[in-house]
PDB file of N, CA, C and O in Angstrom:
ATOM      1  N   MET A   1     -22.654  -9.833   7.949  1.00  0.00           N
ATOM      2  CA  MET A   1     -21.282  -9.526   7.646  1.00  0.00           C
ATOM      3  C   MET A   1     -20.399 -10.582   8.304  1.00  0.00           C
ATOM      4  O   MET A   1     -20.605 -10.953   9.459  1.00  0.00           O
ATOM      5  N   LEU A   2     -19.419 -11.055   7.553  1.00  0.00           N
ATOM      6  CA  LEU A   2     -18.452 -12.030   8.054  1.00  0.00           C
ATOM      7  C   LEU A   2     -17.099 -11.361   8.229  1.00  0.00           C
ATOM      8  O   LEU A   2     -16.731 -10.469   7.465  1.00  0.00           O
ATOM      9  N   GLU A   3     -16.369 -11.798   9.234  1.00  0.00           N
ATOM     10  CA  GLU A   3     -14.973 -11.387   9.392  1.00  0.00           C
ATOM     11  C   GLU A   3     -14.123 -12.632   9.234  1.00  0.00           C
ATOM     12  O   GLU A   3     -14.287 -13.603   9.973  1.00  0.00           O
ATOM     13  N   LEU A   4     -13.211 -12.602   8.266  1.00  0.00           N
ATOM     14  CA  LEU A   4     -12.308 -13.726   8.063  1.00  0.00           C
ATOM     15  C   LEU A   4     -10.983 -13.225   7.542  1.00  0.00           C
ATOM     16  O   LEU A   4     -10.882 -12.090   7.074  1.00  0.00           O
ATOM     17  N   PRO A   5      -9.966 -14.062   7.619  1.00  0.00           N
ATOM     18  CA  PRO A   5      -8.644 -13.652   7.135  1.00  0.00           C
ATOM     19  C   PRO A   5      -8.683 -13.309   5.642  1.00  0.00           C
ATOM     20  O   PRO A   5      -9.459 -13.888   4.882  1.00  0.00           O
ATOM     21  N   LEU A   6      -7.852 -12.382   5.245  1.00  0.00           N
ATOM     22  CA  LEU A   6      -7.802 -11.947   3.854  1.00  0.00           C
ATOM     23  C   LEU A   6      -7.553 -13.116   2.916  1.00  0.00           C
ATOM     24  O   LEU A   6      -8.212 -13.227   1.882  1.00  0.00           O
ATOM     25  N   GLU A   7      -6.625 -13.980   3.254  1.00  0.00           N
ATOM     26  CA  GLU A   7      -6.318 -15.132   2.395  1.00  0.00           C
ATOM     27  C   GLU A   7      -7.551 -16.009   2.175  1.00  0.00           C
ATOM     28  O   GLU A   7      -7.788 -16.483   1.064  1.00  0.00           O
ATOM     29  N   GLU A   8      -8.328 -16.221   3.223  1.00  0.00           N
ATOM     30  CA  GLU A   8      -9.538 -17.042   3.096  1.00  0.00           C
ATOM     31  C   GLU A   8     -10.562 -16.355   2.191  1.00  0.00           C
ATOM     32  O   GLU A   8     -11.210 -17.008   1.373  1.00  0.00           O
ATOM     33  N   ALA A   9     -10.705 -15.045   2.340  1.00  0.00           N
ATOM     34  CA  ALA A   9     -11.638 -14.300   1.494  1.00  0.00           C
ATOM     35  C   ALA A   9     -11.214 -14.369   0.025  1.00  0.00           C
ATOM     36  O   ALA A   9     -12.062 -14.512  -0.855  1.00  0.00           O
ATOM     37  N   LEU A  10      -9.918 -14.269  -0.244  1.00  0.00           N
ATOM     38  CA  LEU A  10      -9.430 -14.367  -1.620  1.00  0.00           C
ATOM     39  C   LEU A  10      -9.690 -15.753  -2.195  1.00  0.00           C
ATOM     40  O   LEU A  10     -10.024 -15.890  -3.372  1.00  0.00           O
ATOM     41  N   THR A  11      -9.539 -16.766  -1.373  1.00  0.00           N
ATOM     42  CA  THR A  11      -9.839 -18.130  -1.805  1.00  0.00           C
ATOM     43  C   THR A  11     -11.321 -18.265  -2.128  1.00  0.00           C
ATOM     44  O   THR A  11     -11.692 -18.923  -3.100  1.00  0.00           O
ATOM     45  N   MET A  12     -12.159 -17.646  -1.320  1.00  0.00           N
ATOM     46  CA  MET A  12     -13.602 -17.691  -1.551  1.00  0.00           C
ATOM     47  C   MET A  12     -13.976 -17.004  -2.864  1.00  0.00           C
ATOM     48  O   MET A  12     -14.914 -17.430  -3.538  1.00  0.00           O
ATOM     49  N   ILE A  13     -13.257 -15.952  -3.231  1.00  0.00           N
ATOM     50  CA  ILE A  13     -13.488 -15.315  -4.531  1.00  0.00           C
ATOM     51  C   ILE A  13     -13.190 -16.316  -5.641  1.00  0.00           C
ATOM     52  O   ILE A  13     -13.970 -16.459  -6.582  1.00  0.00           O
ATOM     53  N   GLY A  14     -12.070 -17.000  -5.529  1.00  0.00           N
ATOM     54  CA  GLY A  14     -11.677 -17.983  -6.536  1.00  0.00           C
ATOM     55  C   GLY A  14     -12.668 -19.125  -6.676  1.00  0.00           C
ATOM     56  O   GLY A  14     -12.850 -19.664  -7.768  1.00  0.00           O
ATOM     57  N   ARG A  15     -13.311 -19.494  -5.573  1.00  0.00           N
ATOM     58  CA  ARG A  15     -14.304 -20.577  -5.600  1.00  0.00           C
ATOM     59  C   ARG A  15     -15.686 -20.089  -6.002  1.00  0.00           C
ATOM     60  O   ARG A  15     -16.613 -20.888  -6.137  1.00  0.00           O
ATOM     61  N   GLY A  16     -15.829 -18.794  -6.192  1.00  0.00           N
ATOM     62  CA  GLY A  16     -17.122 -18.239  -6.572  1.00  0.00           C
ATOM     63  C   GLY A  16     -18.075 -18.032  -5.413  1.00  0.00           C
ATOM     64  O   GLY A  16     -19.271 -17.827  -5.621  1.00  0.00           O
ATOM     65  N   GLU A  17     -17.562 -18.082  -4.195  1.00  0.00           N
ATOM     66  CA  GLU A  17     -18.409 -17.896  -3.020  1.00  0.00           C
ATOM     67  C   GLU A  17     -18.631 -16.421  -2.713  1.00  0.00           C
ATOM     68  O   GLU A  17     -19.627 -16.062  -2.085  1.00  0.00           O
ATOM     69  N   ILE A  18     -17.724 -15.574  -3.146  1.00  0.00           N
ATOM     70  CA  ILE A  18     -17.896 -14.127  -3.035  1.00  0.00           C
ATOM     71  C   ILE A  18     -18.001 -13.611  -4.460  1.00  0.00           C
ATOM     72  O   ILE A  18     -17.072 -13.764  -5.253  1.00  0.00           O
ATOM     73  N   VAL A  19     -19.139 -12.998  -4.784  1.00  0.00           N
ATOM     74  CA  VAL A  19     -19.366 -12.538  -6.156  1.00  0.00           C
ATOM     75  C   VAL A  19     -19.706 -11.054  -6.239  1.00  0.00           C
ATOM     76  O   VAL A  19     -19.809 -10.507  -7.337  1.00  0.00           O
ATOM     77  N   ASP A  20     -19.881 -10.399  -5.103  1.00  0.00           N
ATOM     78  CA  ASP A  20     -20.217  -8.982  -5.086  1.00  0.00           C
ATOM     79  C   ASP A  20     -19.024  -8.155  -5.559  1.00  0.00           C
ATOM     80  O   ASP A  20     -17.931  -8.252  -4.999  1.00  0.00           O
ATOM     81  N   GLY A  21     -19.237  -7.351  -6.580  1.00  0.00           N
ATOM     82  CA  GLY A  21     -18.157  -6.580  -7.181  1.00  0.00           C
ATOM     83  C   GLY A  21     -17.465  -5.627  -6.223  1.00  0.00           C
ATOM     84  O   GLY A  21     -16.240  -5.514  -6.242  1.00  0.00           O
ATOM     85  N   LYS A  22     -18.234  -4.938  -5.383  1.00  0.00           N
ATOM     86  CA  LYS A  22     -17.630  -3.994  -4.438  1.00  0.00           C
ATOM     87  C   LYS A  22     -16.749  -4.722  -3.433  1.00  0.00           C
ATOM     88  O   LYS A  22     -15.673  -4.242  -3.076  1.00  0.00           O
ATOM     89  N   THR A  23     -17.202  -5.863  -2.987  1.00  0.00           N
ATOM     90  CA  THR A  23     -16.425  -6.648  -2.023  1.00  0.00           C
ATOM     91  C   THR A  23     -15.133  -7.143  -2.655  1.00  0.00           C
ATOM     92  O   THR A  23     -14.070  -7.081  -2.037  1.00  0.00           O
ATOM     93  N   ILE A  24     -15.225  -7.630  -3.877  1.00  0.00           N
ATOM     94  CA  ILE A  24     -14.041  -8.132  -4.580  1.00  0.00           C
ATOM     95  C   ILE A  24     -13.034  -7.002  -4.791  1.00  0.00           C
ATOM     96  O   ILE A  24     -11.835  -7.187  -4.581  1.00  0.00           O
ATOM     97  N   MET A  25     -13.522  -5.833  -5.206  1.00  0.00           N
ATOM     98  CA  MET A  25     -12.622  -4.692  -5.410  1.00  0.00           C
ATOM     99  C   MET A  25     -11.940  -4.288  -4.108  1.00  0.00           C
ATOM    100  O   MET A  25     -10.744  -3.996  -4.103  1.00  0.00           O
ATOM    101  N   LEU A  26     -12.682  -4.267  -3.009  1.00  0.00           N
ATOM    102  CA  LEU A  26     -12.101  -3.908  -1.718  1.00  0.00           C
ATOM    103  C   LEU A  26     -11.027  -4.910  -1.303  1.00  0.00           C
ATOM    104  O   LEU A  26      -9.963  -4.520  -0.823  1.00  0.00           O
ATOM    105  N   LEU A  27     -11.304  -6.197  -1.489  1.00  0.00           N
ATOM    106  CA  LEU A  27     -10.331  -7.223  -1.114  1.00  0.00           C
ATOM    107  C   LEU A  27      -9.080  -7.138  -1.985  1.00  0.00           C
ATOM    108  O   LEU A  27      -7.968  -7.324  -1.491  1.00  0.00           O
ATOM    109  N   GLN A  28      -9.253  -6.859  -3.275  1.00  0.00           N
ATOM    110  CA  GLN A  28      -8.097  -6.699  -4.151  1.00  0.00           C
ATOM    111  C   GLN A  28      -7.292  -5.459  -3.770  1.00  0.00           C
ATOM    112  O   GLN A  28      -6.061  -5.489  -3.780  1.00  0.00           O
ATOM    113  N   TYR A  29      -7.980  -4.377  -3.437  1.00  0.00           N
ATOM    114  CA  TYR A  29      -7.309  -3.158  -2.993  1.00  0.00           C
ATOM    115  C   TYR A  29      -6.494  -3.431  -1.729  1.00  0.00           C
ATOM    116  O   TYR A  29      -5.339  -3.020  -1.621  1.00  0.00           O
ATOM    117  N   ALA A  30      -7.109  -4.126  -0.782  1.00  0.00           N
ATOM    118  CA  ALA A  30      -6.415  -4.456   0.466  1.00  0.00           C
ATOM    119  C   ALA A  30      -5.198  -5.330   0.189  1.00  0.00           C
ATOM    120  O   ALA A  30      -4.141  -5.134   0.788  1.00  0.00           O
ATOM    121  N   THR A  31      -5.342  -6.286  -0.713  1.00  0.00           N
ATOM    122  CA  THR A  31      -4.229  -7.175  -1.054  1.00  0.00           C
ATOM    123  C   THR A  31      -3.064  -6.387  -1.639  1.00  0.00           C
ATOM    124  O   THR A  31      -1.913  -6.601  -1.258  1.00  0.00           O
ATOM    125  N   LEU A  32      -3.357  -5.485  -2.556  1.00  0.00           N
ATOM    126  CA  LEU A  32      -2.298  -4.691  -3.180  1.00  0.00           C
ATOM    127  C   LEU A  32      -1.614  -3.780  -2.176  1.00  0.00           C
ATOM    128  O   LEU A  32      -0.394  -3.619  -2.221  1.00  0.00           O
ATOM    129  N   ASN A  33      -2.368  -3.189  -1.283  1.00  0.00           N
ATOM    130  CA  ASN A  33      -1.789  -2.272  -0.308  1.00  0.00           C
ATOM    131  C   ASN A  33      -1.082  -2.998   0.819  1.00  0.00           C
ATOM    132  O   ASN A  33      -0.103  -2.481   1.356  1.00  0.00           O
ATOM    133  N   LEU A  34      -1.544  -4.173   1.190  1.00  0.00           N
ATOM    134  CA  LEU A  34      -0.871  -4.938   2.236  1.00  0.00           C
ATOM    135  C   LEU A  34       0.399  -5.593   1.716  1.00  0.00           C
ATOM    136  O   LEU A  34       1.313  -5.859   2.497  1.00  0.00           O
ATOM    137  N   SER A  35       0.477  -5.859   0.409  1.00  0.00           N
ATOM    138  CA  SER A  35       1.667  -6.519  -0.125  1.00  0.00           C
ATOM    139  C   SER A  35       2.902  -5.647   0.081  1.00  0.00           C
ATOM    140  O   SER A  35       3.988  -6.179   0.311  1.00  0.00           O
ATOM    141  N   GLY A  36       2.768  -4.328   0.006  1.00  0.00           N
ATOM    142  CA  GLY A  36       3.895  -3.437   0.275  1.00  0.00           C
ATOM    143  C   GLY A  36       4.319  -3.506   1.722  1.00  0.00           C
ATOM    144  O   GLY A  36       5.513  -3.487   2.017  1.00  0.00           O
ATOM    145  N   THR A  37       3.366  -3.586   2.628  1.00  0.00           N
ATOM    146  CA  THR A  37       3.663  -3.695   4.053  1.00  0.00           C
ATOM    147  C   THR A  37       4.359  -5.012   4.347  1.00  0.00           C
ATOM    148  O   THR A  37       5.315  -5.046   5.121  1.00  0.00           O
ATOM    149  N   GLN A  38       3.894  -6.096   3.741  1.00  0.00           N
ATOM    150  CA  GLN A  38       4.501  -7.404   3.961  1.00  0.00           C
ATOM    151  C   GLN A  38       5.913  -7.437   3.404  1.00  0.00           C
ATOM    152  O   GLN A  38       6.800  -8.051   3.999  1.00  0.00           O
ATOM    153  N   ALA A  39       6.132  -6.784   2.269  1.00  0.00           N
ATOM    154  CA  ALA A  39       7.463  -6.781   1.665  1.00  0.00           C
ATOM    155  C   ALA A  39       8.469  -6.096   2.581  1.00  0.00           C
ATOM    156  O   ALA A  39       9.635  -6.485   2.632  1.00  0.00           O
ATOM    157  N   GLU A  40       8.016  -5.077   3.303  1.00  0.00           N
ATOM    158  CA  GLU A  40       8.903  -4.390   4.231  1.00  0.00           C
ATOM    159  C   GLU A  40       9.339  -5.306   5.370  1.00  0.00           C
ATOM    160  O   GLU A  40      10.394  -5.098   5.968  1.00  0.00           O
ATOM    161  N   HIS A  41       8.536  -6.309   5.666  1.00  0.00           N
ATOM    162  CA  HIS A  41       8.836  -7.242   6.748  1.00  0.00           C
ATOM    163  C   HIS A  41       9.406  -8.562   6.230  1.00  0.00           C
ATOM    164  O   HIS A  41       9.541  -9.522   6.989  1.00  0.00           O
ATOM    165  N   GLY A  42       9.740  -8.611   4.936  1.00  0.00           N
ATOM    166  CA  GLY A  42      10.349  -9.806   4.374  1.00  0.00           C
ATOM    167  C   GLY A  42       9.372 -10.912   4.034  1.00  0.00           C
ATOM    168  O   GLY A  42       9.787 -12.053   3.829  1.00  0.00           O
ATOM    169  N   GLU A  43       8.082 -10.606   3.967  1.00  0.00           N
ATOM    170  CA  GLU A  43       7.085 -11.612   3.616  1.00  0.00           C
ATOM    171  C   GLU A  43       6.736 -11.458   2.151  1.00  0.00           C
ATOM    172  O   GLU A  43       6.889 -10.376   1.583  1.00  0.00           O
ATOM    173  N   ARG A  44       6.259 -12.548   1.525  1.00  0.00           N
ATOM    174  CA  ARG A  44       5.858 -12.511   0.129  1.00  0.00           C
ATOM    175  C   ARG A  44       4.350 -12.469   0.017  1.00  0.00           C
ATOM    176  O   ARG A  44       3.641 -13.139   0.768  1.00  0.00           O
ATOM    177  N   SER A  45       3.868 -11.688  -0.913  1.00  0.00           N
ATOM    178  CA  SER A  45       2.447 -11.676  -1.229  1.00  0.00           C
ATOM    179  C   SER A  45       2.128 -12.914  -2.046  1.00  0.00           C
ATOM    180  O   SER A  45       2.998 -13.434  -2.743  1.00  0.00           O
ATOM    181  N   ARG A  46       0.897 -13.393  -1.972  1.00  0.00           N
ATOM    182  CA  ARG A  46       0.526 -14.561  -2.757  1.00  0.00           C
ATOM    183  C   ARG A  46       0.492 -14.248  -4.242  1.00  0.00           C
ATOM    184  O   ARG A  46       0.423 -15.165  -5.060  1.00  0.00           O
ATOM    185  N   PHE A  47       0.540 -12.947  -4.616  1.00  0.00           N
ATOM    186  CA  PHE A  47       0.479 -12.563  -6.009  1.00  0.00           C
ATOM    187  C   PHE A  47       1.833 -12.162  -6.575  1.00  0.00           C
ATOM    188  O   PHE A  47       1.914 -11.802  -7.750  1.00  0.00           O
ATOM    189  N   SER A  48       2.887 -12.211  -5.788  1.00  0.00           N
ATOM    190  CA  SER A  48       4.202 -11.825  -6.303  1.00  0.00           C
ATOM    191  C   SER A  48       4.936 -13.058  -6.814  1.00  0.00           C
ATOM    192  O   SER A  48       4.858 -14.140  -6.232  1.00  0.00           O
ATOM    193  N   ASP A  49       5.646 -12.864  -7.908  1.00  0.00           N
ATOM    194  CA  ASP A  49       6.426 -13.970  -8.493  1.00  0.00           C
ATOM    195  C   ASP A  49       7.889 -13.631  -8.512  1.00  0.00           C
ATOM    196  O   ASP A  49       8.703 -14.434  -8.966  1.00  0.00           O
TER     197      ASP A  49
END
C-alpha cells in the first residue's frame, strides 16, 4: 500500500499507473467530497471550471 497526495494519485490514474477500479472509484469519491471542503476555504478543485 502506498500513501501519496490525492493530486499525485489522480495524476497516476491519468498516466495509467493506477488501474484498479475500486481504487479509482475511491479516489474520485474523495475528490468530489473534498472539493466542497476546499470551496468553503476559497480553494478551487482541479475539476471545477
